[in-house]
C-alpha positions in Angstrom: -52.4 2.1 -112.8 -55.0 1.3 -110.1 -54.8 -2.1 -108.4 -57.7 -4.4 -109.3 -60.3 -5.0 -106.6 -60.5 -8.7 -106.1 -64.2 -9.8 -105.7 -64.6 -13.1 -103.9 -67.6 -15.1 -105.0 -69.0 -18.7 -105.0 -68.6 -20.4 -108.3 -72.3 -21.1 -109.1 -74.0 -19.5 -112.0 -76.2 -17.3 -109.7 -73.3 -16.3 -107.5 -71.2 -15.3 -110.5 -74.2 -13.2 -111.9 -74.4 -11.5 -108.5 -70.7 -10.8 -108.5 -70.8 -9.3 -112.0 -73.5 -7.0 -110.8 -71.3 -5.8 -108.0 -68.4 -5.5 -110.4 -70.5 -3.2 -112.6 -71.4 -1.2 -109.5 -67.7 -0.8 -108.5 -67.1 0.5 -112.1 -69.5 3.4 -111.5 -67.2 4.7 -108.7 -64.1 4.2 -110.7 -62.9 0.9 -109.3 -61.6 -1.8 -111.7 -62.0 -5.3 -110.5 -61.7 -9.0 -111.2 -63.7 -12.0 -110.0 -62.1 -14.7 -107.8 -64.4 -17.8 -107.5 -64.0 -19.8 -104.3 -65.8 -23.1 -103.5 -67.9 -23.3 -100.4 -68.6 -26.4 -98.3 -72.3 -25.8 -98.9 -71.7 -26.3 -102.7 -69.6 -29.4 -102.2 -71.8 -31.3 -99.8 -75.0 -32.0 -101.8 -76.2 -35.2 -100.1 -77.3 -33.9 -96.7 -80.2 -31.4 -96.2 -78.8 -28.0 -95.1 -80.4 -28.2 -91.7 -78.6 -31.5 -91.0 -75.2 -30.0 -91.7 -75.5 -27.9 -88.5 -73.2 -25.1 -89.5 -74.1 -21.5 -89.8 -72.4 -19.7 -92.7 -72.2 -23.0 -94.7 -72.1 -20.9 -97.9 -70.1 -18.0 -96.5 -67.2 -19.2 -94.3 -64.7 -19.9 -97.1 -65.3 -16.4 -98.5 -64.7 -15.0 -95.0 -61.4 -16.9 -94.7 -60.4 -15.6 -98.1 -61.0 -12.0 -96.9 -59.1 -12.4 -93.7 -56.2 -14.1 -95.5 -56.0 -11.4 -98.1 -56.9 -13.5 -101.1 -59.8 -11.2 -101.9 -60.7 -7.5 -101.1 -64.5 -7.8 -101.0 -66.9 -10.8 -100.9 -70.4 -11.0 -102.4 -73.0 -13.0 -100.6 -76.7 -13.8 -101.0 -77.6 -12.0 -97.7 -80.1 -14.7 -96.6 -77.2 -17.1 -96.3 -75.1 -14.9 -94.1 -75.2 -15.4 -90.2 -76.5 -12.4 -88.4 -73.2 -11.9 -86.6 -70.3 -11.2 -89.1 -66.9 -12.6 -88.2 -64.5 -10.3 -86.2 -62.8 -7.9 -88.5 -65.3 -8.3 -91.3 -67.9 -5.6 -91.9 -70.6 -4.6 -94.4 -69.1 -2.7 -97.4 -72.5 -2.0 -99.0 -75.9 -3.4 -99.7 -77.2 -3.0 -103.3 -80.9 -2.4 -104.0 -82.9 -5.5 -103.3 -84.3 -7.7 -106.0 -87.7 -9.5 -105.9 -88.3 -11.3 -102.6 -91.0 -13.9 -103.2 -90.9 -17.6 -103.3 -92.4 -19.4 -106.3 -93.7 -22.9 -106.8 -92.5 -24.6 -110.0 -95.1 -27.2 -110.8 -95.2 -30.2 -113.1 -99.0 -30.3 -113.4 -102.0 -28.1 -112.7 -103.6 -30.3 -110.1 -100.9 -30.0 -107.4 -103.0 -27.9 -105.0 -105.8 -30.4 -104.7 -103.9 -33.7 -104.8 -101.9 -35.3 -102.1 -98.8 -33.7 -103.7 -95.2 -34.4 -103.0 -93.1 -31.1 -102.9 -89.4 -30.9 -103.1 -87.4 -28.4 -100.9 -84.4 -28.5 -98.6 -85.5 -25.4 -96.7 -87.0 -25.9 -93.2 -88.8 -22.6 -93.5 -90.4 -23.4 -96.9 -91.3 -26.9 -95.8 -92.9 -25.8 -92.6 -94.9 -23.0 -94.1 -96.0 -25.3 -97.0 -97.2 -28.0 -94.6 -99.0 -25.4 -92.5 -101.1 -24.4 -95.6 -101.2 -27.9 -97.2 -101.2 -30.5 -94.4 -102.3 -33.2 -96.9 -99.0 -32.8 -98.9 -95.6 -34.3 -98.1 -92.0 -33.0 -98.5 -88.9 -34.5 -100.0 -85.4 -33.1 -100.0 -83.7 -31.5 -103.0 -80.2 -29.9 -103.0 -78.1 -28.0 -105.4 -77.8 -24.6 -107.0 -80.6 -23.1 -109.0 -80.1 -24.7 -112.4 -79.3 -28.1 -110.7 -82.5 -28.1 -108.8 -84.5 -27.3 -111.9 -82.8 -30.2 -113.7 -83.4 -32.6 -110.7 -87.1 -31.7 -110.7 -87.5 -33.3 -114.1 -86.7 -36.8 -112.7 -87.9 -36.5 -109.1 -91.1 -38.2 -108.2 -92.9 -35.1 -107.0 -95.4 -32.4 -108.2 -93.0 -29.5 -107.9 -90.4 -27.5 -106.0 -90.3 -24.2 -104.1 -87.6 -21.7 -105.1 -86.8 -18.0 -104.7 -87.9 -16.0 -107.7 -84.9 -13.7 -107.5 -82.4 -16.4 -108.6 -84.6 -17.7 -111.4 -85.2 -14.2 -112.8 -81.5 -13.2 -112.5 -80.5 -16.3 -114.5 -83.5 -15.8 -116.9 -84.7 -19.4 -116.3 -88.0 -18.8 -114.6 -90.3 -21.6 -116.0 -93.6 -20.5 -117.4 -95.4 -23.0 -115.1 -94.9 -21.3 -111.8 -97.1 -19.8 -109.1 -95.9 -16.8 -107.0 -96.5 -17.8 -103.3 -97.6 -14.4 -102.1 -98.7 -16.0 -98.8 -95.3 -17.4 -98.0 -93.1 -15.2 -95.8 -89.6 -15.2 -97.3 -86.3 -15.8 -95.5 -84.9 -12.7 -93.7 -83.0 -10.7 -96.4 -84.2 -12.8 -99.3 -83.5 -11.1 -102.6 -80.8 -8.9 -101.2 -77.0 -9.0 -101.7 -74.4 -8.3 -99.0 -70.9 -7.1 -100.0 -68.4 -7.5 -97.2 -64.8 -6.2 -96.7 -62.2 -6.0 -93.9 -62.9 -3.2 -91.4 -59.2 -2.3 -91.6 -59.3 -1.6 -95.3 -60.4 2.0 -94.7 -59.2 3.3 -98.1 -61.4 0.9 -100.0 -64.3 1.2 -97.6 -64.4 5.0 -98.2 -65.3 4.4 -101.9 -68.5 2.3 -101.2 -71.0 4.7 -99.6 -72.6 5.9 -102.9 -73.3 2.2 -103.7 -75.4 1.5 -100.6 -79.2 1.4 -101.0 -80.5 2.9 -97.7 -84.0 1.5 -98.0 -82.9 -2.0 -98.6 -80.3 -1.7 -95.8 -82.9 -0.6 -93.3 -85.4 -3.3 -94.2 -83.0 -6.2 -94.2 -81.4 -5.0 -91.0 -84.8 -5.3 -89.2 -85.4 -8.7 -90.7 -82.0 -9.9 -89.4 -82.5 -8.4 -86.0 -85.8 -10.3 -85.8 -83.9 -13.5 -86.8 -81.1 -12.9 -84.3 -83.3 -12.1 -81.3 -85.2 -15.3 -82.0 -81.9 -17.1 -82.0 -82.6 -18.7 -85.3 -79.9 -19.6 -87.8 -80.1 -19.3 -91.5 -81.9 -22.6 -91.8 -84.5 -22.0 -89.0 -88.2 -22.0 -90.0 -88.4 -18.3 -89.6 -89.7 -15.8 -92.2 -89.5 -12.0 -92.2 -90.2 -9.2 -94.6 -90.0 -5.5 -94.0 -91.2 -3.0 -96.5 -91.3 0.8 -96.5 -94.8 2.0 -97.5 -95.2 5.8 -97.5 -94.3 7.1 -94.1 -94.6 3.7 -92.5 -92.7 0.4 -92.3 -94.7 -2.8 -92.7 -93.2 -5.8 -91.0 -94.4 -9.4 -91.3 -92.6 -12.1 -89.4 -93.5 -15.7 -88.6 -92.3 -18.9 -87.0 -93.7 -22.2 -88.2 -93.3 -25.4 -86.3 -91.4 -28.1 -88.1 -94.1 -30.2 -89.9 -96.4 -27.1 -90.1 -98.8 -27.8 -87.2 -98.5 -24.5 -85.5 -97.5 -21.0 -86.6 -97.0 -17.7 -84.9 -97.4 -14.5 -87.0 -96.5 -10.8 -86.5 -98.0 -8.4 -89.0 -97.9 -4.7 -88.1 -97.1 -1.2 -89.4 -95.0 1.3 -87.6 -94.1 5.0 -88.3 -90.8 5.3 -90.1 -89.3 7.2 -87.2 -89.6 4.0 -85.1 -88.5 1.7 -87.9 -85.2 0.8 -86.2 -87.2 -0.9 -83.4 -89.6 -3.0 -85.4 -87.5 -6.1 -85.8 -86.8 -6.3 -82.1 -90.4 -5.5 -81.2 -91.7 -8.2 -83.5 -89.3 -10.8 -82.0 -90.2 -9.9 -78.4 -93.9 -10.1 -79.3 -93.5 -13.7 -80.7 -91.3 -14.7 -77.8 -94.0 -13.7 -75.4 -96.4 -15.9 -77.4 -94.3 -19.0 -77.1 -91.8 -18.8 -80.0 -89.1 -20.7 -78.2 -91.2 -23.7 -77.6 -92.3 -23.6 -81.3 -88.7 -23.5 -82.5 -87.7 -26.3 -80.2 -90.8 -28.4 -80.9 
């Protein structure tokens, strides 16, 4: 009888949904598995905004430790939460096909755009981009997993909150009163999952190649290169989205000053044969236009 592959996951409803998707994928290559929920410090500490906690990998480090200590065989992450440098000895096992990437605004009333609205988000990126577009609005903090934030919204004194559409759709709890923010540039790798394993586990790693979605892997790699070269962590006000369109790759990246006053934008197409350079090219372009000062401002 084959040994069960132990899948490390956070314990939130969304994380468990994601882990079950990976479990189903493992089944298609003949691997039986079980879920091993592990608490993360990001889930436990719900009072401080994420950017004040000052730790990269706030949602991933406990899963990394579980991998290294042999408690689990693979770990499933929301890729946007993962630092651009994986810990020593840990590598990408595979990247499934990406889900929807957009952010949405969940509103309490129809007049939010015109009024001096109060908007709830704990994301520096979302807050900065929102204030750049709506300087007459103000931001308050909201923490918790996807269902928790929706519940908090009911009692918070605000007009709405910004969330990733992927999680809401995956849990089938997307409210009817929502607006897709097609102008907001998502976090690098938003909507994508990352499955990691130990580099040394060669036998298991050899089973994963059919599960990797090459298009997703290419696009999120460029977004994460952009983030890394700008020296931005997972909470920095940096957005990036790469898409393959025909024989080209379309890359949009931006940096927005905290408070939304200034914003730098890169928006270009590049032939697919040069696709592996576009994240770095975009970062260098914005650095030449003063990105560092904007990030530190």
